[in-house]
C-alpha positions in Angstrom: -14.5 14.2 -0.8 -14.8 16.4 2.3 -11.4 17.4 3.8 -10.4 15.8 7.1 -11.0 18.3 9.9 -7.8 18.5 12.0 -9.5 21.3 14.0 -12.6 20.5 15.9 -14.2 23.8 15.0 -14.5 24.8 18.6 -11.7 27.0 19.9 -12.0 25.8 23.5 -11.8 22.2 22.4 -8.8 22.9 20.2 -7.0 24.5 23.1 -7.7 21.6 25.4 -6.6 19.1 22.6 -3.4 21.0 22.2 -2.7 20.8 25.9 -3.5 17.0 25.8 -0.8 16.8 23.1 1.7 18.5 25.3 0.9 16.0 28.1 1.3 13.2 25.7 4.6 14.5 24.4 5.9 14.7 28.0 5.1 11.0 28.4 2.0 11.3 30.6 -0.2 9.3 28.3 -2.9 8.5 30.8 -3.5 12.2 31.7 -3.4 13.1 28.0 -6.0 10.6 27.1 -8.2 11.6 30.0 -8.0 15.3 29.0 -8.8 14.5 25.4 -11.7 12.3 26.4 -13.2 15.1 28.4 -12.6 17.5 25.5 -14.6 15.3 23.1 -17.8 16.3 25.0 -17.3 19.7 23.4 -16.8 18.3 19.9 -18.5 14.9 19.7 -18.6 14.9 15.9 -14.9 15.4 15.4 -13.6 12.2 13.8 -9.9 13.2 14.0 -10.3 13.8 17.7 -11.7 10.4 18.3 -8.9 8.8 16.3 -6.3 10.6 18.3 -8.0 9.7 21.5 -7.7 6.1 20.4 -3.9 6.5 19.9 -3.5 8.1 23.3 -5.5 5.4 25.0 -3.5 2.7 23.2 -0.2 4.3 24.4 -1.6 4.4 28.0 -2.5 0.7 27.8 -6.2 1.3 27.6 -7.0 -1.0 24.7 -10.7 -1.3 25.3 -11.1 2.5 25.5 -8.9 2.9 22.4 -11.2 0.4 20.5 -14.2 2.4 21.5 -12.6 5.7 20.2 -11.6 4.2 16.9 -15.0 2.7 16.4 -16.5 6.2 16.9 -14.0 7.7 14.5 -15.0 5.1 11.9 -18.7 5.7 12.4 -18.2 9.4 11.9 -15.9 8.9 8.9 -17.1 5.7 7.2 -14.7 6.2 4.2 -12.0 5.8 6.8 -9.6 8.5 5.7 -7.8 8.2 9.1 -7.1 4.4 9.0 -9.3 3.5 12.0 -10.1 0.1 10.6 -6.4 -0.8 10.5 -6.0 0.3 14.1 -9.0 -1.9 15.1 -7.5 -4.8 13.1 -4.1 -4.5 14.8 -5.6 -4.7 18.3 -7.8 -7.7 17.3 -11.1 -5.8 17.5 -12.1 -6.7 13.9 -11.0 -9.0 11.1 -10.0 -7.1 8.0 -6.9 -8.0 5.9 -8.5 -6.1 3.1 -5.8 -3.6 3.3 -6.0 0.1 3.9 -9.1 1.9 2.6 -8.8 3.7 -0.6 -9.6 7.0 1.1 -6.9 6.5 3.7 -4.3 5.6 1.0 -5.2 8.7 -1.0 -5.0 11.0 2.0 -1.8 9.4 3.3 0.1 9.6 0.0 -1.3 13.0 -1.1 0.2 14.4 2.1 3.5 12.5 1.7 4.1 13.1 -2.0 6.2 16.3 -1.7 8.8 14.6 0.5 8.4 11.0 -0.7 11.6 10.5 -2.6 13.8 12.2 -0.1 12.3 10.5 2.9 12.2 7.0 1.4 15.5 6.9 -0.4 17.8 9.1 1.6 16.4 8.6 5.1 15.1 5.0 5.0 17.5 3.5 2.5 14.7 2.3 0.2 16.1 -0.1 -2.5 13.1 -1.9 -3.9 13.2 -0.5 -7.5 16.9 -1.3 -7.8 16.3 -4.8 -6.4 13.4 -5.5 -8.7 15.3 -4.2 -11.8 18.2 -6.5 -10.8 15.9 -9.5 -10.4 14.4 -8.8 -13.8 17.8 -8.5 -15.4 18.8 -11.9 -13.9 16.0 -13.6 -15.9 17.8 -12.7 -19.1 14.9 -10.6 -20.4 16.4 -7.3 -21.6 13.4 -5.7 -23.2 9.6 -5.5 -22.7 7.0 -4.2 -25.0 4.5 -2.9 -22.5 5.1 -2.6 -18.7 2.4 -1.8 -16.2 3.8 -0.3 -12.9 1.1 -0.7 -10.2 1.1 1.9 -7.4 3.7 3.8 -9.3 3.9 6.6 -6.7 6.4 9.3 -7.8 8.0 7.1 -10.4 10.9 5.6 -8.6 10.2 2.2 -10.2 9.5 3.8 -13.5 12.9 5.4 -13.6 14.4 1.9 -13.5 12.0 0.4 -16.0 12.3 3.1 -18.7 15.4 1.8 -20.4 14.0 -1.7 -20.7 10.5 -0.9 -21.8 9.0 0.3 -25.1 5.8 1.5 -23.5 5.6 2.2 -19.8 2.3 2.7 -18.1 1.8 3.7 -14.4 -1.1 4.0 -12.1 -1.6 5.3 -8.6 -4.4 6.4 -6.3 -2.8 9.7 -5.2 -3.1 12.6 -7.6 -0.2 14.3 -5.9 2.0 11.3 -6.4 1.0 11.2 -10.1 1.9 14.9 -10.5 5.4 14.0 -9.3 5.6 11.1 -11.6 4.5 13.2 -14.6 7.2 15.7 -13.9 9.9 13.0 -14.2 8.7 12.3 -17.8 9.5 8.6 -17.7 6.0 7.2 -18.3 4.2 7.0 -21.6 0.9 6.9 -19.8 -0.2 7.7 -16.3 -3.7 7.3 -14.8 -5.4 7.3 -11.4 -5.8 3.7 -10.3 -7.3 2.1 -7.2 -5.9 -1.4 -6.7 -9.0 -2.4 -4.7 -11.1 -2.1 -7.9 -8.3 -2.5 -10.5 -9.6 -4.2 -13.7 -6.9 -4.2 -16.4 -7.2 -4.7 -20.2 -6.9 -8.4 -21.0 -3.5 -9.6 -22.2 -2.2 -6.0 -22.4 1.2 -6.2 -20.8 4.3 -8.5 -20.8 5.6 -7.0 -17.5 3.7 -6.0 -14.4 5.6 -4.5 -11.4 4.5 -3.6 -7.9 7.2 -2.0 -5.8 6.3 -1.8 -2.1 2.6 -1.8 -2.9 1.3 -5.0 -1.5 2.2 -4.1 2.1 -0.9 -1.8 1.9 -3.2 -4.3 0.3 -3.5 -7.2 2.8 -4.8 -10.3 1.1 -3.6 -10.6 -2.4 -6.0 -13.0 -4.1 -7.9 -10.4 -6.1 -4.9 -8.4 -7.3 -3.0 -11.6 -8.3 -6.0 -12.6 -10.4 -6.1 -9.2 -12.1 -2.4 -9.3 -12.8 -2.9 -12.7 -14.4 -5.6 -11.2 -16.7 -3.3 -8.3 -17.6 -0.3 -10.4 -18.6 0.2 -12.2 -21.9 1.5 -15.8 -21.6 5.2 -15.8 -20.6 4.8 -12.3 -19.2 6.6 -11.5 -16.0 5.2 -10.3 -12.6 7.8 -8.7 -10.4 7.0 -7.3 -6.9 8.1 -6.9 -3.3 6.6 -7.6 0.0 7.6 -7.4 3.6 8.4 -10.9 4.8 6.3 -12.7 7.4 7.7 -15.8 9.1 5.1 -16.4 11.7 1.8 -18.2 11.7 -0.7 -17.5 9.0 -0.6 -16.0 5.5 0.0 -12.4 6.5 0.3 -10.1 9.5 -0.5 -6.5 10.1 2.3 -4.7 11.9 2.2 -1.7 14.3 3.3 0.4 11.2 -0.1 -0.5 9.7 1.7 -2.3 6.9 1.2 -6.0 6.0 3.9 -8.6 5.8 3.3 -11.7 3.7 4.5 -15.3 4.2 6.6 -16.9 1.4 4.4 -20.0 1.3 1.3 -17.8 0.9 2.9 -16.1 -2.1 4.0 -19.5 -3.7 0.4 -20.8 -3.3 -1.3 -17.8 -4.8 1.1 -17.6 -7.7 0.5 -21.3 -8.5 -3.3 -20.9 -8.2 -3.3 -17.9 -10.6 -1.3 -19.5 -13.4 2.3 -18.4 -12.5 5.6 -20.2 -12.3 7.9 -18.9 -9.7 11.2 -17.6 -11.2 12.9 -16.1 -8.2 12.1 -15.3 -4.6 15.0 -13.4 -3.0 15.5 -12.3 0.6 16.4 -8.6 0.8 16.5 -5.7 3.2 14.1 -3.4 1.5 14.3 -0.3 3.7 14.9 0.8 7.3 12.1 1.6 9.7 12.7 3.2 13.1 16.4 2.3 12.9 15.7 -1.4 12.1 16.2 -3.2 8.8 13.0 -4.4 7.2 13.2 -7.9 5.8 11.5 -8.4 2.5 11.1 -10.6 -0.5 11.8 -9.7 -4.1 9.7 -12.0 -6.3 9.6 -12.6 -10.0 7.0 -15.0 -11.6 6.2 -15.9 -15.1 2.6 -16.3 -16.3 2.1 -19.7 -18.0 -1.6 -19.9 -18.3 -4.7 -18.6 -16.6 -6.6 -20.9 -14.3 -9.7 -22.4 -15.7 -12.0 -20.4 -13.4 -10.8 -17.2 -14.9 -11.7 -18.2 -18.4 -9.6 -20.5 -20.6 -10.4 -18.4 -23.7 -8.1 -15.6 -22.4 -5.0 -17.5 -23.4 -6.0 -18.2 -27.0 -5.1 -14.9 -28.6 -2.6 -12.5 -26.9 -3.7 -8.9 -27.5 -0.5 -7.2 -26.5 -0.1 -3.7 -28.0 3.2 -2.0 -27.3 1.8 1.4 -28.3 -1.9 1.6 -27.1 -3.9 4.7 -27.8 
């Protein structure tokens, strides 16, 4: 994958872009966006410049112009490492709900890995691994043979799962995050994993966790179906979401994270062969000085829906120590 070009490659354009940033920082958003728009004539192929122009125009209230800029950024960078599609979705220019692109997720978390634990836990009061571990303990299930930690990041959830799991497997899209997780030594196996194309081994786990993962996924139909395939009957699925109490199944926030409605989760769990064990309200972190309302959910897989293949329930193939 080619690196994102934060420089335009044109010294004059970079100087003008820097001055536009100074104007923006001073609060003159309209002047900043006009200067950067003029600058883009010097570097029309600079995707990062177009993306930033969109942000400046958005701050200035020029939503139509922002949309045009983000569309150009997406055209120049179709892998969408900058997250232009989410910006377009947030302003209503496109319908997406497919979550952040894999390329954007990889870029974002590769950059964030070095300060992830300190930023999330110490500054934002992140509590999801603790809350999920407590919710699992409340079920009375003390031990699991094989746990699969989706979107494991640096291993914060894995640290909580280690004592209750014979074999602990983690996956993440970001190699830098995986390096941090490996250094902690809590996982038996780690692998690069893209949840948009995730296809697990059938009946391979009796616990699947996803701590603060689904807020980047959008619609959850596919991933719930894959978790149902991964779990043996009576296996547990424990996860968190940001809570959405408005109209519709989910909503994309200004933070470019999705919040999900409780009724949507209940419906999906039932459709994919799960019984709801617990759905607890919780403050899962703080964002910009405000508590973020979330849900901690535990569900038990009773059977796969017929459309996914009834034969999957006949013989569990759980292996606590896979090779």
